[in-house]
C-alpha positions in Angstrom: -0.9 17.7 -0.2 -1.7 16.9 3.9 -4.7 17.0 5.7 -5.0 18.8 9.0 -5.3 15.9 10.9 -2.1 13.9 9.7 0.1 12.9 12.3 3.9 14.1 12.7 5.0 11.6 11.0 8.1 12.3 8.8 8.4 12.5 5.0 11.8 10.8 5.2 10.7 7.7 7.2 12.0 5.0 4.8 11.4 2.1 7.3 8.9 -0.7 6.0 6.0 0.1 7.9 6.1 3.8 7.7 2.5 4.4 6.2 1.1 2.0 8.7 2.4 4.3 11.6 -0.4 7.0 10.7 -3.3 6.5 12.5 -5.6 7.4 9.6 -4.0 5.0 7.3 -3.9 2.3 9.5 -7.4 2.1 9.9 -8.2 2.6 5.9 -6.0 -0.6 5.5 -7.5 -2.5 8.3 -11.0 -2.0 6.3 -9.4 -2.7 3.1 -8.0 -5.8 4.5 -11.6 -6.9 5.5 -13.2 -6.2 1.9 -10.4 -7.9 0.4 -10.6 -10.9 2.2 -14.3 -10.9 1.5 -13.8 -10.3 -2.6 -11.1 -12.8 -2.5 -13.5 -15.3 -0.8 -16.1 -14.6 -2.8 -14.2 -15.4 -6.1 -13.4 -18.9 -5.0 -17.1 -19.4 -3.4 -18.8 -17.8 -6.4 -16.6 -19.4 -9.0 -16.6 -23.1 -7.2 -20.7 -23.3 -7.4 -21.2 -21.7 -11.1 -18.8 -24.3 -12.4 -20.5 -27.0 -10.2 -23.6 -26.0 -11.4 -23.3 -25.2 -14.9 -19.7 -27.0 -16.2 -19.1 -23.8 -18.3 -15.8 -21.8 -18.0 -17.5 -19.2 -20.3 -20.2 -18.2 -17.3 -16.9 -17.9 -15.4 -16.6 -14.7 -17.8 -20.2 -13.9 -17.4 -19.8 -13.3 -13.8 -16.6 -11.5 -14.5 -18.4 -9.1 -17.3 -21.4 -8.7 -15.1 -19.0 -7.4 -12.0 -16.5 -4.9 -14.4 -19.3 -3.4 -16.5 -20.7 -1.0 -13.8 -16.9 -0.1 -13.4 -17.0 1.2 -17.2 -20.6 3.0 -16.2 -20.4 4.5 -12.8 -16.6 5.0 -12.0 -16.6 8.3 -13.5 -19.7 9.2 -11.2 -17.6 7.9 -8.1 -14.4 9.7 -9.1 -16.6 13.2 -9.5 -18.4 12.5 -5.6 -14.9 12.1 -4.5 -13.6 15.5 -5.9 -16.8 17.3 -4.8 -18.0 15.6 -1.8 -16.5 14.2 1.5 -14.7 11.1 0.8 -15.3 9.3 4.1 -19.1 8.7 4.2 -18.9 7.2 0.7 -16.0 5.0 1.8 -18.0 4.0 5.1 -21.2 3.3 3.2 -20.2 1.1 0.7 -18.9 -1.8 2.4 -22.3 -1.4 4.8 -24.2 -2.0 1.3 -22.1 -4.9 0.3 -22.3 -6.4 3.6 -26.6 -5.8 3.4 -26.4 -7.6 -0.4 -24.2 -10.2 0.7 -26.6 -11.4 3.7 -29.1 -11.8 1.5 -27.6 -13.5 -1.1 -26.7 -15.9 1.9 -30.1 -16.5 2.3 -31.1 -17.5 -1.3 -27.6 -19.8 -1.3 -28.7 -21.5 1.9 -32.5 -21.7 1.0 -31.4 -24.1 -2.2 -32.9 -21.3 -4.7 -29.7 -20.2 -6.3 -29.4 -19.9 -9.9 -26.5 -18.8 -12.3 -28.9 -15.2 -12.6 -28.3 -14.4 -9.0 -24.4 -14.6 -8.9 -24.7 -12.4 -12.2 -27.0 -9.9 -10.1 -25.2 -9.7 -7.2 -21.8 -9.2 -9.0 -23.8 -6.4 -10.5 -24.1 -4.7 -7.5 -20.9 -5.3 -6.3 -19.6 -4.1 -9.1 -21.3 -0.8 -8.9 -20.9 -0.3 -5.3 -16.9 -0.4 -6.1 -17.3 1.6 -9.1 -18.6 4.6 -6.6 -16.5 4.1 -3.9 -13.2 3.0 -5.2 -12.1 6.7 -6.2 -12.8 7.8 -3.2 -11.0 5.6 -1.1 -7.9 5.8 -3.3 -7.8 9.7 -3.5 -7.9 9.5 0.2 -4.5 7.9 0.6 -2.6 11.0 -0.1 -4.8 13.1 2.1 -3.2 11.3 5.2 0.1 10.5 4.4 2.7 12.7 3.3 3.6 12.4 -0.4 6.8 10.9 0.2 5.0 8.0 1.8 3.1 7.5 -1.2 5.2 4.5 -2.7 4.8 3.1 0.5 1.0 3.5 1.3 0.1 2.1 -2.1 2.1 -0.9 -1.7 0.7 -1.7 1.5 -3.0 -1.0 -0.3 -2.0 -3.3 -3.0 -0.7 -6.2 0.3 -4.6 -5.6 1.7 -5.4 -7.3 -1.6 -2.9 -9.7 -1.8 -2.7 -10.8 1.9 -6.2 -11.6 1.9 -5.0 -14.4 -1.3 -2.6 -15.9 1.3 -5.6 -16.6 3.8 -9.0 -15.9 1.8 -8.8 -18.5 -0.7 -7.7 -21.1 1.6 -10.4 -20.6 4.1 -13.0 -20.6 1.3 -11.6 -23.9 -0.1 -11.5 -25.2 3.8 -15.4 -23.7 4.7 -16.7 -25.3 1.1 -14.8 -28.6 1.9 -16.2 -29.1 5.5 -19.3 -27.9 5.4 -20.3 -29.7 2.3 -19.2 -32.9 3.5 -17.5 -34.0 0.4 -20.8 -33.2 -1.9 -19.0 -30.9 -4.3 -22.4 -29.8 -5.4 -24.1 -28.6 -2.3 -24.9 -25.1 -1.9 -24.4 -25.2 2.0 -20.7 -24.6 2.5 -20.9 -21.9 -0.3 -23.7 -20.4 1.8 -21.2 -20.5 5.2 -18.8 -18.8 3.0 -21.3 -15.7 2.3 -22.0 -15.7 6.3 -18.6 -15.0 6.9 -18.2 -12.6 4.1 -20.8 -10.1 5.1 -19.0 -9.8 8.5 -16.0 -9.0 6.8 -18.1 -5.9 4.9 -19.2 -5.0 8.2 -16.2 -4.7 10.1 -14.8 -2.9 6.8 -17.7 -0.5 7.6 -17.2 0.3 11.0 -13.3 0.8 10.6 -14.0 3.9 8.2 -15.9 5.5 11.7 -12.1 5.6 13.3 -10.6 8.0 10.5 -10.2 11.3 11.8 -10.0 13.2 8.3 -13.5 13.4 6.3 -11.3 13.4 3.0 -12.7 17.0 2.2 -13.4 17.8 -1.4 -11.2 19.8 -3.8 -11.9 22.6 -5.2 -12.9 21.9 -8.8 -12.5 24.5 -11.2 -16.0 24.0 -13.0 -19.7 24.4 -11.3 -21.3 21.3 -12.7 -20.2 17.8 -12.6 -20.3 17.0 -16.6 -17.7 20.1 -16.7 -15.7 18.3 -14.0 -15.7 14.9 -15.7 -15.1 16.2 -19.2 -12.0 18.3 -17.2 -10.7 15.3 -16.3 -10.7 13.1 -19.5 -8.8 16.5 -21.4 -6.2 16.0 -18.4 -5.8 12.2 -19.1 -5.1 13.1 -23.0 -2.8 16.1 -22.6 -0.6 14.1 -20.0 1.9 11.9 -21.9 2.7 10.5 -18.4 -0.8 10.3 -17.1 -2.4 8.7 -20.1 0.9 6.3 -20.7 0.0 4.7 -17.2 -3.5 4.4 -17.6 -2.8 2.6 -20.8 -0.2 0.3 -19.1 -2.6 -0.4 -16.7 -5.1 -1.3 -18.8 -3.2 -4.1 -20.4 -2.7 -6.5 -17.4 -6.3 -6.1 -16.6 -7.4 -7.2 -20.0 -5.1 -9.9 -20.3 -2.9 -10.5 -17.3 -5.5 -11.0 -14.5 -7.2 -13.7 -16.6 -5.5 -16.5 -14.7 -7.9 -15.3 -11.6 -11.0 -15.7 -13.6 -10.1 -19.1 -14.9 -8.1 -20.8 -12.4 -11.0 -22.6 -11.2 -11.5 -24.4 -14.6 -7.6 -24.7 -14.9 -7.6 -26.5 -11.4 -10.4 -28.7 -12.3 -9.5 -29.5 -16.1 -5.6 -29.8 -15.8 -4.8 -30.7 -11.9 -8.1 -32.6 -11.6 -8.2 -30.8 -8.2 -10.7 -30.1 -5.5 -11.6 -26.8 -3.7 -8.9 -27.1 -1.4 -6.0 -27.4 -4.1 -7.6 -24.1 -5.6 -7.2 -22.6 -2.4 -3.7 -23.6 -2.5 -2.8 -22.0 -5.8 -4.2 -18.9 -5.1 -2.6 -18.9 -1.7 0.8 -19.6 -3.4 -0.3 -16.2 -5.8 -1.3 -14.4 -2.5 2.8 -15.1 -1.2 4.0 -14.1 -3.8 2.2 -11.0 -4.0 2.7 -9.7 -0.2 6.3 -10.5 -1.0 6.0 -7.9 -3.9 4.3 -5.5 -1.8 6.6 -5.9 0.9 9.6 -5.5 -1.9 8.0 -2.3 -3.4 7.2 -0.6 0.3 10.9 -1.4 1.4 12.3 -0.2 -1.7 10.1 2.6 -2.5 12.9 5.2 -3.5 14.6 2.6 -6.2 15.2 4.8 -9.6 14.3 4.2 -12.6 10.5 3.8 -11.9 9.2 3.8 -15.4 11.1 0.7 -16.5 10.0 -1.2 -13.4 6.3 -0.6 -14.6 7.2 -1.7 -18.4 9.5 -4.5 -17.2 7.3 -6.0 -14.7 4.2 -6.2 -16.8 6.2 -7.9 -19.5 7.7 -10.5 -17.2 4.0 -10.8 -15.9 2.9 -11.8 -19.3 6.0 -14.1 -20.2 5.0 -15.9 -17.0 1.6 -16.3 -17.8 2.7 -18.0 -20.8 4.2 -20.0 -19.3 2.1 -21.0 -17.0 -0.3 -22.2 -19.3 2.0 -24.3 -21.2 2.8 -26.5 -18.2 1.5 -29.5 -16.4 4.2 -29.6 -14.0 2.6 -29.1 -10.7 5.5 -27.2 -8.9 6.0 -25.6 -12.3 2.7 -24.3 -12.2 3.6 -23.6 -8.1 6.3 -21.6 -8.9 4.9 -19.9 -12.0 1.8 -18.9 -10.2 3.6 -17.6 -7.1 5.8 -15.3 -10.0 2.7 -13.9 -11.3 1.6 -12.7 -7.7 4.8 -11.5 -7.3 4.9 -9.4 -10.3 1.2 -7.9 -10.5 1.7 -6.8 -7.0 4.9 -4.7 -7.8 3.4 -3.3 -11.5 0.1 -2.2 -9.8 1.4 -0.5 -7.1 4.3 1.2 -8.8 1.9 2.5 -11.4 -1.0 3.4 -9.2 1.5 5.4 -7.1 3.0 6.9 -9.9 -0.4 8.3 -11.0 -1.1 9.8 -7.6 2.4 11.6 -7.7 1.4 12.8 -11.1 -2.0 14.0 -10.8 -3.1 17.2 -9.1 -4.1 16.9 -5.7 -8.2 18.4 -7.2 -8.1 16.5 -10.3 -7.0 13.0 -8.1 -10.3 11.5 -7.7 -11.5 11.9 -11.1 -8.1 10.4 -12.6 -8.5 7.4 -10.3 -12.1 7.0 -11.5 -10.8 7.0 -15.4 -8.1 4.5 -14.8 -10.8 2.2 -13.0 -13.0 3.1 -15.7 -10.3 1.7 -18.2 -9.9 -1.7 -16.1 -14.0 -2.3 -16.8 -13.0 -2.9 -19.9 -11.2 -6.1 -18.7 -14.6 -8.3 -20.3 -12.8 -7.0 -23.9 -10.2 -9.4 -23.0 -11.6 -12.3 -20.7 -14.3 -12.9 -23.3 -12.1 -14.1 -26.1 -9.9 -15.9 -23.9 -12.9 -17.6 -22.4 -14.1 -18.6 -26.0 -10.8 -20.0 -26.2 -11.0 -22.0 -23.2 -14.3 -23.0 -24.1 -13.6 -24.6 -27.4 -10.1 -25.5 -27.0 -8.5 -25.8 -23.7 -8.2 -23.4 -20.5 -4.3 -23.9 -20.9 -4.3 -22.6 -24.5 -6.4 -19.9 -23.2 -3.9 -18.5 -20.4 -1.1 -19.0 -22.4 -2.6 -16.9 -25.3 -3.6 -14.3 -23.0 0.1 -13.9 -21.3 1.5 -13.7 -24.9 -0.8 -10.7 -25.6 0.1 -9.2 -22.6 3.5 -9.4 -23.1 3.5 -8.2 -26.9 1.2 -5.3 -25.8 3.6 -3.7 -23.3 6.7 -4.1 -25.4 5.2 -2.4 -28.5 3.7 0.3 -26.6 7.2 0.9 -24.3 8.5 1.5 -27.2 6.1 4.5 -28.2 6.4 5.8 -24.8 9.2 8.1 -24.1 7.7 9.7 -21.5 7.2 6.4 -19.2 10.6 5.2 -19.9 11.9 8.4 -18.6 10.3 8.2 -15.2 12.7 8.0 -12.0 11.7 8.9 -8.9 8.2 9.5 -9.7 8.3 13.1 -8.5 7.1 15.1 -11.4 9.8 18.1 -9.9 12.2 15.2 -9.9 11.7 13.9 -13.4 12.7 15.2 -17.0 9.7 14.3 -18.7 
């Protein structure tokens, strides 16, 4: 469904950068890049300082928990808002609020008053803002690009995150190393990173002003937000494709993304590396991810997309197993780049298929239910964190990958509707 403001970009444009030719999407994408840089740099900065302050891999899990739990509680509200009110104000105010909160956190860090509890508090705030805004941001994409460009646009949507992995972590690690002057316990280096984070959040907010489409609300069939939410849940339960895609997207969040949480501990304990080494590993993962995004953007018309989702998830788990089972630096870099590649293909493909399978009036709510399911990530992170704390981080990551591989393959056996997906367009697939 296209908005009246959509430029005359042809639906059959198969060029790699087709969706970026649309002005509204281009501005939306620039804002996503800025926010993604901020999030990835923050991940490195807070992970570094938390581990230096506490020396506990389990505390890294608690920070992740504080960030993810609000998504379980507030994502449904964000989805209802996305379907009931204009989306543009939601996606404009969200990064502005994050920017203000980050400035406050900058002062706390630079003044030397920072404690572990402050990181938990800011994680809760960031997670809440993300839960309320991402459904609107994601649901806006089909309104400003033609549906034939959904796979291309969602690939670049994922690329906005993955591109930030290439430069963001390295920049954060470099800033910490330079401004801390070799003092790994210094809060000044991390504080300078937070200054840049606040600027990036404000840039993301400003780009929204340039978007012409206001993301008009879709007409809902019921009169109350509660009724709308219930309708969304029932929609997921009735659809074996939408429900199956959501389930297959949960597994990677539970176990595949554990590498993001525990990479600081892996870098310190296994590789005995510093902030610059951590930045390099994140960059390698980002390089693989951006290549995966570009591949999907170019070959969006490839058939058998259901098998793409299943296969990329299974290979993701297998590669994570191999990553945790080795201490060879060259293999570690290769495996982490491959993890980035597979994660980009998997998440972009899954989210694109979901957008196409869902009725336009339901997109905000279904995206919020998908995001709410991702908020269950701590259910996987906490037991993996326990293994890292009481055994070692390598065993934890290998276990996490093995579980992802097993759950994907077992579930795929019982999901014929997912295996049957070909082009991704409902009227072209037999389901």
